[in-house]
TITORVO-909008 format. One line per field, with one value per atom (N, C-alpha, C): x, y, z; residue in one letter. Coordinates in nm, 3 decimals, decimal comma, padded with zeros to 5 digits. Example, Ala and Ser with C-alpha at 12.3 -4.5 7.8 and 13.67 -1.06 7.14 Angstrom:
u 01,319:01,230:01,320:01,285:01,367:01,290
v -00,569:-00,450:-00,330:-00,225:-00,106:00,003
w 00,780:00,780:00,780:00,708:00,714:00,787
rokol a:a:a:s:s:s
//
This chain:
u 00,687:00,576:00,621:00,528:00,561:00,541:00,575:00,565:00,421:00,325:00,184:00,133:00,161:00,115:00,184:00,314:00,387:00,332:00,295:00,237:00,103:00,022:-00,108:-00,089:00,004:00,027:00,080:00,167:00,218:00,107:00,020:-00,092:-00,182:-00,215:-00,302:-00,234:-00,103:-00,030:-00,023:00,018:00,030:-00,106:-00,209:-00,342:-00,396:-00,375:-00,420:-00,346:-00,217:-00,139:-00,189:-00,225:-00,280:-00,411:-00,495:-00,623:-00,599:-00,506:-00,477:-00,429:-00,338:-00,283:-00,393:-00,473:-00,579:-00,682:-00,719:-00,819:-00,767:-00,641:-00,584:-00,586:-00,545:-00,546:-00,687:-00,784:-00,921:-00,982:-00,959:-01,013:-00,946:-00,816:-00,743:-00,795:-00,819:-00,872:-01,013:-01,095:-01,231:-01,232:-01,141:-01,130:-01,088:-00,994:-00,948:-01,060:-01,136:-01,244:-01,364:-01,380:-01,490:-01,617:-01,608:-01,729:-01,723:-01,659:-01,642:-01,777:-01,875:-02,004:-02,090:-02,059:-02,140:-02,066:-01,942:-01,864:-01,913:-01,873:-01,913:-01,852:-01,743:-01,682:-01,777:-01,865:-01,961:-02,086:-02,131:-02,252:-02,224:-02,109:-02,071:-01,931:-01,919:-01,785:-01,700:-01,761:-01,684:-01,659:-01,722:-01,711:-01,571:-01,517:-01,382:-01,277:-01,276:-01,176:-01,185:-01,307:-01,321:-01,267:-01,298:-01,248:-01,096:-01,040:-00,894:-00,829:-00,887:-00,830:-00,832:-00,944:-00,955:-00,856:-00,851:-00,758:-00,613:-00,580:-00,443:-00,405:-00,499:-00,471:-00,442:-00,520:-00,498:-00,365:-00,334:-00,210:-00,088:-00,092:00,022:00,044:-00,064:-00,049:00,001:-00,021:00,020:00,161:00,196:00,320:00,428:00,396:00,494:00,550:00,683:00,741:00,702:00,643:00,599:00,659:00,656:00,714:00,653:00,523:00,459:00,477:00,546:00,569:00,660:00,732:00,819:00,740:00,610:00,526:00,446:00,457:00,390:00,289:00,247:00,153:00,223:00,149:00,209:00,281:00,402:00,487:00,533:00,466:00,501:00,459:00,519:00,489:00,502:00,391:00,395:00,470:00,558:00,642:00,588:00,551:00,508:00,624:00,632:00,750:00,716:00,818:00,945:00,920:00,995:00,960:01,073:01,035:01,121:01,036:01,091:01,014:01,098:01,028:01,094:01,037:01,124:01,083:01,156:01,079:01,136:01,167:01,288:01,327:01,320:01,236:01,215:01,317:01,323:01,409:01,369:01,468:01,444:01,393:01,339:01,278:01,151:01,070:00,945:00,949:01,046:01,050:01,181:01,173:01,294:01,357:01,466:01,530:01,439:01,456:01,378:01,409:01,308:01,323:01,257:01,303:01,242:01,189:01,065:01,008:00,974:01,034:01,014:00,937:00,829:00,747:00,729:00,770:00,752:00,764:00,664:00,667:00,751:00,867:00,961:00,973:00,983:01,017:01,168:01,212:01,356:01,422:01,349:01,409:01,379:01,334:01,303:01,392:01,417:01,496:01,463:01,499:01,473:01,602:01,641:01,750:01,688:01,723:01,659:01,764:01,729:01,821:01,748:01,812:01,754:01,866:01,844:01,939:01,871:01,937:01,886:01,991:01,947:02,042:01,983:02,073:02,037:02,114:02,040:02,102:02,189:02,144:02,217:02,334:02,358:02,470:02,417:02,468:02,424:02,464:02,366:02,391:02,399:02,307:02,310:02,255:02,323:02,277:02,269:02,166:02,147:02,133:02,195:02,180:02,169:02,056:02,031:01,992:02,035:01,990:01,907:01,774:01,684:01,639:01,662:01,624:01,524:01,486:01,393:01,444:01,573:01,632:01,641:01,615:01,627:01,496:01,384:01,255:01,217:01,136:01,093:00,963:00,900:00,780:00,663:00,665:00,559:00,601:00,710:00,761:00,816:00,867:00,919:01,072:01,129:01,269:01,269:01,327:01,330:01,472:01,483:01,612:01,606:01,705:01,714:01,810:01,763:01,842:01,926:02,043:02,134:02,123:02,010:01,984:01,961:02,030:02,008:01,876:01,819:01,695:01,711:01,613:01,618:01,530:01,530:01,452:01,543:01,498:01,579:01,503:01,578:01,528:01,563:01,465:01,494:01,458:01,527:01,500:01,509:01,400:01,393:01,350:01,427:01,396:01,421:01,364:01,390:01,374:01,430:01,416:01,387:01,282:01,240:01,289:01,348:01,404:01,336:01,305:01,259:01,356:01,430:01,536:01,632:01,664:01,757:01,707:01,577:01,516:01,429:01,449:01,375:01,226:01,145:01,000:00,950:00,880:00,839:00,711:00,626:00,493:00,483:00,592:00,590:00,593:00,514:00,505:00,569:00,647:00,710:00,655:00,606:00,548:00,660:00,675:00,781:00,719:00,754:00,705:00,824:00,825:00,926:00,860:00,914:00,844:00,941:00,888:00,963:00,873:00,891:00,799:00,812:00,702:00,701:00,770:00,848:00,915:00,813:00,836:00,745:00,738:00,849:00,850:00,771:00,743:00,669:00,520:00,479:00,338:00,246:00,285:00,197:00,175:00,275:00,257:00,156:00,160:00,064:-00,078:-00,096:-00,228:-00,276:-00,188:-00,226:-00,260:-00,183:-00,207:-00,340:-00,377:-00,508:-00,620:-00,605:-00,706:-00,711:-00,595:-00,591:-00,654:-00,628:-00,686:-00,839:-00,890:-01,035:-01,097:-01,037:-01,089:-01,076:-00,962:-00,941:-01,040:-01,067:-01,163:-01,302:-01,348:-01,478:-01,478:-01,367:-01,359:-01,368:-01,304:-01,309:-01,451:-01,520:-01,658:-01,748:-01,742:-01,826:-01,785:-01,655:-01,610:-01,671:-01,674:-01,733:-01,883:-01,952:-02,096:-02,124:-02,044:-02,062:-02,036:-01,935:-01,906:-02,017:-02,088:-02,196:-02,322:-02,356:-02,487:-02,484:-02,367:-02,360:-02,332:-02,418:-02,397:-02,513:-02,507:-02,609:-02,693:-02,820:-02,906:-02,888:-02,918:-02,908:-03,015:-02,981:-03,077:-03,196:-03,173:-03,282:-03,389:-03,344:-03,440:-03,518:-03,450:-03,518:-03,621:-03,589:-03,683:-03,804:-03,780:-03,890:-03,986:-03,929:-04,014:-04,093:-04,031:-04,100:-04,215:-04,191:-04,297:-04,410:-04,375:-04,478:-04,565:-04,506:-04,582:-04,664:-04,639:-04,710:-04,854:-04,956:-05,095:-05,124:-05,222:-05,260:-05,302:-05,280:-05,305:-05,452:-05,546:-05,687:-05,735:-05,680:-05,716:-05,665:-05,541:-05,486:-05,571:-05,612:-05,691:-05,826:-05,888:-06,019:-06,013:-05,906:-05,893:-05,869:-05,788:-05,754:-05,877:-05,965:-06,080:-06,210:-06,199:-06,314:-06,424:-06,386:-06,484:-06,546
v -02,097:-02,002:-01,878:-01,780:-01,656:-01,662:-01,551:-01,544:-01,557:-01,501:-01,508:-01,651:-01,724:-01,863:-01,951:-01,930:-02,008:-01,982:-01,857:-01,825:-01,896:-01,898:-01,967:-02,115:-02,177:-02,320:-02,352:-02,267:-02,288:-02,272:-02,173:-02,155:-02,278:-02,328:-02,446:-02,568:-02,581:-02,697:-02,695:-02,581:-02,570:-02,587:-02,527:-02,536:-02,678:-02,744:-02,883:-02,975:-02,951:-03,031:-03,012:-02,889:-02,863:-02,937:-02,942:-03,014:-03,163:-03,220:-03,364:-03,396:-03,314:-03,340:-03,328:-03,222:-03,203:-03,314:-03,356:-03,462:-03,595:-03,624:-03,747:-03,746:-03,634:-03,623:-03,630:-03,566:-03,567:-03,707:-03,776:-03,913:-04,006:-03,991:-04,076:-04,054:-03,929:-03,900:-03,957:-03,946:-03,998:-04,150:-04,216:-04,362:-04,401:-04,329:-04,361:-04,339:-04,231:-04,202:-04,294:-04,341:-04,430:-04,361:-04,234:-04,162:-04,120:-04,202:-04,166:-04,153:-04,238:-04,235:-04,116:-04,055:-03,942:-03,808:-03,810:-03,687:-03,596:-03,471:-03,374:-03,407:-03,484:-03,525:-03,613:-03,686:-03,771:-03,692:-03,602:-03,524:-03,415:-03,346:-03,240:-03,269:-03,359:-03,404:-03,296:-03,189:-03,083:-02,961:-02,954:-02,834:-02,814:-02,915:-02,903:-02,883:-02,963:-02,938:-02,797:-02,748:-02,615:-02,507:-02,518:-02,421:-02,426:-02,545:-02,559:-02,501:-02,528:-02,477:-02,325:-02,266:-02,120:-02,057:-02,109:-02,054:-02,071:-02,188:-02,213:-02,118:-02,093:-02,001:-01,861:-01,814:-01,680:-01,672:-01,775:-01,775:-01,781:-01,870:-01,885:-01,757:-01,698:-01,577:-01,458:-01,463:-01,351:-01,368:-01,490:-01,509:-01,588:-01,659:-01,743:-01,666:-01,659:-01,592:-01,666:-01,594:-01,649:-01,565:-01,615:-01,536:-01,396:-01,382:-01,251:-01,167:-01,219:-01,142:-01,022:-01,023:-00,909:-00,788:-00,809:-00,699:-00,643:-00,513:-00,449:-00,343:-00,350:-00,251:-00,124:-00,026:00,104:00,165:00,212:00,256:00,398:00,493:00,634:00,713:00,831:00,917:01,062:01,136:01,280:01,348:01,438:01,503:01,643:01,665:01,798:01,867:01,996:02,067:02,152:02,166:02,092:01,945:01,856:01,715:01,631:01,551:01,447:01,322:01,208:01,085:00,964:00,855:00,730:00,675:00,608:00,550:00,418:00,315:00,182:00,163:00,122:00,087:-00,065:-00,114:-00,258:-00,319:-00,452:-00,525:-00,492:-00,497:-00,457:-00,572:-00,678:-00,786:-00,735:-00,660:-00,609:-00,458:-00,390:-00,244:-00,196:-00,078:-00,009:00,063:00,132:00,208:00,320:00,359:00,468:00,598:00,684:00,807:00,924:01,043:01,169:01,241:01,291:01,370:01,508:01,609:01,747:01,821:01,888:01,959:02,105:02,195:02,338:02,412:02,493:02,575:02,699:02,706:02,815:02,909:03,036:03,136:03,155:03,236:03,254:03,315:03,399:03,465:03,391:03,265:03,187:03,063:03,020:02,899:02,839:02,712:02,639:02,571:02,597:02,521:02,404:02,285:02,164:02,077:02,027:01,944:01,820:01,705:01,579:01,495:01,446:01,360:01,229:01,117:00,985:00,917:00,871:00,814:00,689:00,608:00,488:00,489:00,475:00,474:00,596:00,710:00,834:00,856:00,765:00,777:00,817:00,923:00,971:00,871:00,827:00,732:00,804:00,898:00,976:01,114:01,215:01,352:01,416:01,495:01,562:01,711:01,789:01,934:01,983:02,046:02,087:02,233:02,297:02,432:02,419:02,418:02,391:02,522:02,535:02,656:02,623:02,724:02,708:02,605:02,595:02,508:02,362:02,336:02,199:02,121:02,190:02,121:02,079:01,971:01,924:01,994:01,944:02,009:02,004:01,908:01,895:01,956:02,033:02,102:02,005:01,890:01,788:01,783:01,744:01,703:01,566:01,467:01,330:01,296:01,240:01,201:01,055:00,977:00,838:00,829:00,764:00,754:00,628:00,635:00,520:00,461:00,398:00,343:00,193:00,120:-00,024:-00,051:-00,170:-00,202:-00,187:-00,126:-00,104:00,013:00,043:00,153:00,274:00,390:00,511:00,624:00,704:00,832:00,938:01,020:01,123:01,262:01,359:01,500:01,576:01,640:01,709:01,854:01,946:02,089:02,158:02,276:02,356:02,504:02,587:02,733:02,787:02,868:02,923:03,068:03,101:03,234:03,299:03,425:03,509:03,625:03,626:03,726:03,725:03,603:03,580:03,633:03,653:03,695:03,579:03,538:03,423:03,456:03,363:03,373:03,262:03,300:03,202:03,129:03,182:03,126:03,036:03,010:02,926:02,778:02,698:02,553:02,475:02,374:02,283:02,143:02,080:01,946:01,842:01,760:01,658:01,523:01,422:01,286:01,192:01,116:01,012:00,878:00,804:00,683:00,578:00,457:00,347:00,279:00,305:00,253:00,102:00,041:-00,103:-00,125:-00,230:-00,262:-00,297:-00,250:-00,280:-00,430:-00,498:-00,643:-00,720:-00,656:-00,723:-00,691:-00,596:-00,557:-00,672:-00,758:-00,872:-00,965:-00,980:-01,063:-01,001:-00,868:-00,799:-00,819:-00,808:-00,828:-00,971:-01,068:-01,209:-01,240:-01,185:-01,213:-01,155:-01,039:-00,982:-01,074:-01,132:-01,225:-01,352:-01,405:-01,526:-01,501:-01,385:-01,354:-01,346:-01,289:-01,280:-01,419:-01,504:-01,640:-01,718:-01,706:-01,779:-01,733:-01,604:-01,554:-01,612:-01,614:-01,674:-01,823:-01,890:-02,033:-02,062:-01,979:-01,999:-01,976:-01,877:-01,851:-01,969:-02,021:-02,135:-02,261:-02,273:-02,388:-02,385:-02,268:-02,256:-02,283:-02,231:-02,255:-02,404:-02,470:-02,614:-02,690:-02,647:-02,714:-02,700:-02,586:-02,563:-02,640:-02,645:-02,698:-02,842:-02,894:-03,032:-03,122:-03,220:-03,311:-03,407:-03,488:-03,588:-03,543:-03,582:-03,557:-03,668:-03,635:-03,735:-03,842:-03,966:-04,075:-04,058:-04,003:-03,984:-03,894:-03,792:-03,702:-03,775:-03,859:-03,936:-04,028:-04,091:-04,180:-04,103:-03,983:-03,904:-03,865:-03,826:-03,792:-03,912:-04,031:-04,153:-04,184:-04,168:-04,194:-04,094:-03,966:-03,865:-03,892:-03,952:-03,980:-04,108:-04,195:-04,322:-04,294:-04,353:-04,327:-04,382:-04,324:-04,373:-04,520:-04,587:-04,730:-04,763:-04,680:-04,711:-04,703:-04,607:-04,599:-04,719:-04,762:-04,880:-05,003:-05,017:-05,131:-05,132:-05,009:-05,002:-05,040:-04,995:-05,029:-05,178:-05,237:-05,377:-05,465:-05,439:-05,522:-05,460:-05,351:-05,288:-05,256:-05,191:-05,149:-05,016
w -02,041:-02,031:-01,953:-01,946:-01,880:-01,731:-01,665:-01,520:-01,472:-01,548:-01,507:-01,508:-01,615:-01,625:-01,521:-01,502:-01,401:-01,261:-01,233:-01,103:-01,084:-01,189:-01,180:-01,154:-01,224:-01,206:-01,066:-01,014:-00,879:-00,774:-00,795:-00,702:-00,700:-00,818:-00,826:-00,767:-00,790:-00,738:-00,586:-00,529:-00,384:-00,315:-00,371:-00,311:-00,319:-00,432:-00,446:-00,351:-00,334:-00,241:-00,098:-00,062:00,071:00,091:-00,012:-00,003:00,019:-00,056:-00,042:00,100:00,151:00,286:00,392:00,384:00,483:00,476:00,356:00,342:00,396:00,370:00,424:00,577:00,636:00,782:00,838:00,772:00,821:00,815:00,704:00,691:00,791:00,807:00,902:01,045:01,081:01,215:01,231:01,129:01,137:01,151:01,083:01,094:01,235:01,292:01,427:01,529:01,512:01,605:01,582:01,459:01,427:01,385:01,339:01,298:01,152:01,070:00,929:00,858:00,895:00,827:00,867:00,979:01,026:01,015:00,968:00,962:00,850:00,857:00,755:00,619:00,620:00,494:00,414:00,481:00,413:00,373:00,460:00,431:00,329:00,341:00,249:00,196:00,099:00,057:-00,008:-00,059:-00,127:-00,038:00,078:00,159:00,213:00,280:00,337:00,229:00,120:00,015:-00,044:-00,064:-00,122:-00,028:00,101:00,198:00,208:00,213:00,220:00,096:-00,021:-00,147:-00,149:-00,108:-00,108:-00,011:00,111:00,211:00,166:00,113:00,067:-00,046:-00,137:-00,248:-00,197:-00,101:-00,045:00,030:00,108:00,186:00,095:-00,004:-00,096:-00,175:-00,228:-00,309:-00,226:-00,094:-00,008:00,048:00,088:00,164:00,091:-00,015:-00,084:-00,203:-00,218:-00,336:-00,464:-00,557:-00,685:-00,797:-00,921:-01,031:-01,044:-01,015:-01,027:-00,901:-00,801:-00,679:-00,704:-00,816:-00,848:-00,894:-00,922:-00,967:-00,849:-00,826:-00,712:-00,756:-00,881:-00,932:-00,976:-01,025:-01,062:-00,943:-00,969:-00,857:-00,883:-00,815:-00,832:-00,710:-00,698:-00,584:-00,627:-00,611:-00,635:-00,520:-00,554:-00,454:-00,427:-00,302:-00,258:-00,185:-00,198:-00,147:-00,025:00,064:00,065:00,098:00,037:00,046:00,103:00,203:00,258:00,274:00,244:00,256:00,222:00,196:00,163:00,032:-00,041:-00,169:-00,187:-00,223:-00,245:-00,392:-00,421:-00,558:-00,569:-00,661:-00,676:-00,772:-00,768:-00,861:-01,005:-01,093:-01,232:-01,318:-01,254:-01,332:-01,401:-01,327:-01,381:-01,405:-01,349:-01,356:-01,420:-01,480:-01,525:-01,406:-01,430:-01,323:-01,274:-01,149:-01,092:-01,167:-01,176:-01,253:-01,181:-01,215:-01,172:-01,294:-01,283:-01,390:-01,335:-01,393:-01,351:-01,460:-01,422:-01,521:-01,479:-01,570:-01,546:-01,679:-01,710:-01,831:-01,802:-01,866:-01,840:-01,959:-01,928:-02,030:-02,035:-02,128:-02,145:-02,022:-01,948:-01,832:-01,701:-01,710:-01,592:-01,585:-01,463:-01,443:-01,307:-01,290:-01,166:-01,122:-00,998:-00,938:-00,860:-00,901:-00,848:-00,779:-00,658:-00,582:-00,530:-00,541:-00,491:-00,431:-00,310:-00,241:-00,201:-00,225:-00,188:-00,100:00,018:00,114:00,177:00,234:00,310:00,441:00,551:00,684:00,708:00,658:00,678:00,586:00,493:00,399:00,263:00,207:00,077:-00,032:-00,110:-00,218:-00,353:-00,375:-00,499:-00,473:-00,525:-00,514:-00,652:-00,674:-00,802:-00,779:-00,864:-00,864:-01,007:-01,041:-01,179:-01,185:-01,292:-01,324:-01,452:-01,437:-01,549:-01,610:-01,739:-01,811:-01,923:-01,997:-02,109:-02,209:-02,226:-02,328:-02,281:-02,154:-02,102:-02,106:-02,115:-02,113:-02,255:-02,264:-02,396:-02,436:-02,542:-02,595:-02,496:-02,406:-02,304:-02,171:-02,170:-02,052:-01,947:-01,989:-01,898:-01,905:-01,790:-01,782:-01,714:-01,781:-01,728:-01,684:-01,563:-01,508:-01,464:-01,505:-01,461:-01,343:-01,235:-01,114:-01,113:-01,053:-01,043:-00,902:-00,874:-00,741:-00,750:-00,664:-00,654:-00,581:-00,600:-00,528:-00,376:-00,313:-00,169:-00,129:00,000:00,055:00,075:00,026:00,031:00,099:00,175:00,224:00,121:00,085:-00,016:00,039:-00,014:00,015:-00,117:-00,155:-00,283:-00,258:-00,313:-00,300:-00,434:-00,449:-00,569:-00,536:-00,621:-00,610:-00,749:-00,760:-00,889:-00,900:-01,018:-01,040:-01,161:-01,147:-01,259:-01,271:-01,383:-01,403:-01,284:-01,237:-01,127:-00,993:-00,981:-00,855:-00,806:-00,681:-00,627:-00,618:-00,668:-00,660:-00,568:-00,463:-00,362:-00,395:-00,482:-00,504:-00,627:-00,692:-00,812:-00,774:-00,846:-00,818:-00,932:-00,895:-00,990:-00,964:-01,070:-01,058:-01,070:-00,965:-00,963:-00,932:-01,010:-00,991:-00,978:-00,869:-00,847:-00,877:-00,971:-01,014:-01,068:-01,083:-01,142:-01,244:-01,371:-01,473:-01,492:-01,533:-01,564:-01,698:-01,705:-01,831:-01,939:-02,058:-02,169:-02,194:-02,175:-02,199:-02,095:-01,979:-01,872:-01,877:-01,956:-01,963:-02,005:-02,102:-02,134:-02,015:-01,929:-01,810:-01,714:-01,702:-01,615:-01,667:-01,799:-01,859:-01,840:-01,866:-01,848:-01,703:-01,611:-01,469:-01,424:-01,474:-01,441:-01,489:-01,608:-01,660:-01,576:-01,539:-01,457:-01,320:-01,261:-01,131:-01,139:-01,247:-01,265:-01,276:-01,358:-01,375:-01,245:-01,179:-01,054:-00,947:-00,941:-00,843:-00,864:-00,988:-01,016:-00,983:-01,016:-00,986:-00,838:-00,756:-00,611:-00,557:-00,612:-00,568:-00,598:-00,720:-00,757:-00,682:-00,654:-00,576:-00,436:-00,375:-00,242:-00,245:-00,345:-00,357:-00,373:-00,457:-00,474:-00,345:-00,269:-00,143:-00,042:-00,044:00,052:00,015:-00,113:-00,153:-00,203:-00,236:-00,282:-00,162:-00,139:-00,026:-00,011:00,092:00,122:00,239:00,236:00,350:00,452:00,576:00,681:00,663:00,694:00,681:00,773:00,893:00,987:00,929:00,853:00,791:00,682:00,606:00,504:00,566:00,676:00,742:00,795:00,851:00,902:00,791:00,673:00,561:00,514:00,516:00,474:00,569:00,696:00,795:00,780:00,751:00,734:00,613:00,509:00,388:00,399:00,496:00,510:00,555:00,491:00,529:00,665:00,738:00,870:00,865:00,980:00,985:00,966:01,020:01,008:00,864:00,785:00,644:00,567:00,597:00,530:00,563:00,688:00,731:00,661:00,648:00,584:00,438:00,372:00,231:00,211:00,300:00,283:00,302:00,400:00,428:00,377:00,299:00,235:00,335:00,441:00,543:00,500
rokol x:x:x:x:x:x:x:x:x:x:x:x:x:x:x:x:x:x:x:x:x:x:x:x:x:x:x:x:x:x:x:x:x:x:x:x:x:x:x:x:x:x:x:x:x:x:x:x:x:x:x:x:x:x:x:x:x:x:x:x:x:x:x:x:x:x:x:x:x:x:x:x:x:x:x:x:x:x:x:x:x:x:x:x:x:x:x:x:x:x:x:x:x:x:x:x:x:x:x:x:x:x:x:x:x:x:x:x:x:x:x:x:x:x:x:x:x:x:x:x:x:x:x:x:x:x:x:x:x:x:x:x:x:x:x:x:x:x:x:x:x:x:x:x:x:x:x:x:x:x:x:x:x:x:x:x:x:x:x:x:x:x:x:x:x:x:x:x:x:x:x:x:x:x:x:x:x:x:x:x:x:x:x:x:x:x:x:x:x:x:x:x:x:x:x:x:x:x:x:x:x:x:x:x:x:x:x:x:x:x:x:x:x:x:x:x:x:x:x:x:x:x:x:x:x:x:x:x:x:x:x:x:x:x:x:x:x:x:x:x:x:x:x:x:x:x:x:x:x:x:x:x:x:x:x:x:x:x:x:x:x:x:x:x:x:x:x:x:x:x:x:x:x:x:x:x:x:x:x:x:x:x:x:x:x:x:x:x:x:x:x:x:x:x:x:x:x:x:x:x:x:x:x:x:x:x:x:x:x:x:x:x:x:x:x:x:x:x:x:x:x:x:x:x:x:x:x:x:x:x:x:x:x:x:x:x:x:x:x:x:x:x:x:x:x:x:x:x:x:x:x:x:x:x:x:x:x:x:x:x:x:x:x:x:x:x:x:x:x:x:x:x:x:x:x:x:x:x:x:x:x:x:x:x:x:x:x:x:x:x:x:x:x:x:x:x:x:x:x:x:x:x:x:x:x:x:x:x:x:x:x:x:x:x:x:x:x:x:x:x:x:x:x:x:x:x:x:x:x:x:x:x:x:x:x:x:x:x:x:x:x:x:x:x:x:x:x:x:x:x:x:x:x:x:x:x:x:x:x:x:x:x:x:x:x:x:x:x:x:x:x:x:x:x:x:x:x:x:x:x:x:x:x:x:x:x:x:x:x:x:x:x:x:x:x:x:x:x:x:x:x:x:x:x:x:x:x:x:x:x:x:x:x:x:x:x:x:x:x:x:x:x:x:x:x:x:x:x:x:x:x:x:x:x:x:x:x:x:x:x:x:x:x:x:x:x:x:x:x:x:x:x:x:x:x:x:x:x:x:x:x:x:x:x:x:x:x:x:x:x:x:x:x:x:x:x:x:x:x:x:x:x:x:x:x:x:x:x:x:x:x:x:x:x:x:x:x:x:x:x:x:x:x:x:x:x:x:x:x:x:x:x:x:x:x:x:x:x:x:x:x:x:x:x:x:x:x:x:x:x:x:x:x:x:x:x:x:x:x:x:x:x:x:x:x:x:x:x:x:x:x:x:x:x:x:x:x:x:x:x:x:x:x:x:x:x:x:x:x:x:x:x:x:x:x:x:x:x:x:x:x:x:x:x:x:x:x:x:x:x:x:x:x:x:x:x:x:x:x:x:x:x:x:x:x:x:x:x:x:x:x:x:x:x:x:x:x:x:x:x:x:x:x:x:x:x:x:x:x
//
């Protein structure tokens, strides 16, 4: 099966195992103390398992590496100039290589000198220098660049200079997007995982509701209600002897 289904099965397995362990320990402690008949496990038999299952599901999905842990959602960053910052390149299990998208509508007498540097711990890993002209942009005014960066955290510095007839123009804006697209082959897993999360969320809500409202009433309360419903002794006596 796919990563989404495997993640769901692991979540259910780990959470169920946590419920079994907690219930065994709780029952064992109640037996040792001698209050098994009065414990909350007897009055609300589904409350503790439901709470443990919900908490275990949240903890496992947050802290335990799962097949869908390689997916971190849409991963992109708009670059404002002058720009310095950090960008994480994820593993290529769910993502393609990191890319730069440059957008600028250029005329024949316009050009952009574009520079981008990516470094780790002060060491330059990849540097780019481009002279973008009218002939380099596509029909949508884009230039796409694929970066050769291994997974990791990078410091980046991106700058550009816009020229009109080889004269620097200070007020021109160039749209730059630094991003890492999701692999087309992984998109079905993202869709399936969203469906599983929706179903799992509803299941956890109903599980909690069942744990709260399903249970036994205390015997003392039942006895009190029985006593309250019993007719007064004088009325019973009158009926019996027809007074």
